[in-house]
N, C-alpha and C positions, 0 to 999 in steps of 0.2 A: 513469378512473384509479382504481386500487385505493386503499383508505384505510389499509392496513396496510403498514408498512415491513417488507420481508423481506430476509434475508441469503442471499447466494449465493457459493459459492467461486469465486474468479477463476481462469479457465483460459485457455489459448490460444484456445479457441472463443469466449470473451467479448471478445477483443481488438477485433473490428470494432464492438462495441456501445459501446466507450468512446472512440472516436476523436474525438467531439465534446465530451468531458468538459472543462468550463471552470470553474475555481474562482478566477478573478481575473486581473488584468492586471499585477500587480506581479511582478518577477522571481522572488521566492520562491514566489508562487502558481503561476506557470507551471511552475516546477520540479516541484511536486507533480503537476500534471496530466501533464506530460511523462513522469514516472516511470511513471505508470499506463499511458500510451499507448505507451510505448517498445517497440521490437521485441525479439524473442527472439534476442539476439545477444550473444556473449561480450564484444564490445567496448563494450557499453552497459549501464549500470546501470538496470534496469527492473523492473517488477513480475514479468514472466515470468522474467527471469534470476535474480531473488531467490528465486522459488518453486523454481527448479531448482538452487539453489546446492548443490554436492556435500557440503559439510561441515555447513552450518547453514541449511537451507531455511526460508524465511519462509512465513507463511500470509497470504493476501490475500482479503478479502471485499468484494463489492459490496453496497451497500444500495439496494434498489429499491422503487419504488411501481409495481406492475404490471410493465411491461417497461422503465420509465424508471429510469435510474441516478441516484440522489440523491447518493450519496457512496461512499466506500470507506475501509477501514482495513486496516493491515498490521501484523502482529506477527512478531517474530523472537526467537530465543534467542541469548544471548551469554554470555560468562564475564567477570566483572568482579572487580577487587580493590579494596579500600578504598584511597583515595589515601594514599600514604606508607607503606603496609604491604606492602612488596615480598616479605616472607617468608611472608605468609599465603597460603593456597591461594585460587585463583580460585573465585568463587561463580557458579553458574548463575543467569541472570536473563532474564526475558522483557521485551522492550522494544517500545514502539509506535514503529515506524519511519516510518510515514506515515499521515496522516488527511487526507481531502479531502472537501469538500461543494460540490456544484455551486452556482455563484453565484446561480442563480435560486431556490435554496432557502434562502439566507441569511436570517436574521431569524426 
């Protein structure tokens, strides 16, 4: 196994490599893994549909040791307005939409 964590852009070609991604058994942990493993389908919110979003595509990276996926992170752009300030213009903002670490790498 490699000793250096490397970053790789997530693409449809990587989908088979993440099907065993597991970051916990709690419902909220399963939701994270399911989002990464989800199909490229307009009916499903998944990493692939998020990357291909027509208006605001996200960016998703896999973090690997060698060929093994350790975790992933996803960033997106949005426009937000300060709460209660409806007349102010919206501000562009980058947000972390998902982060997951394989359970065997916890700690």
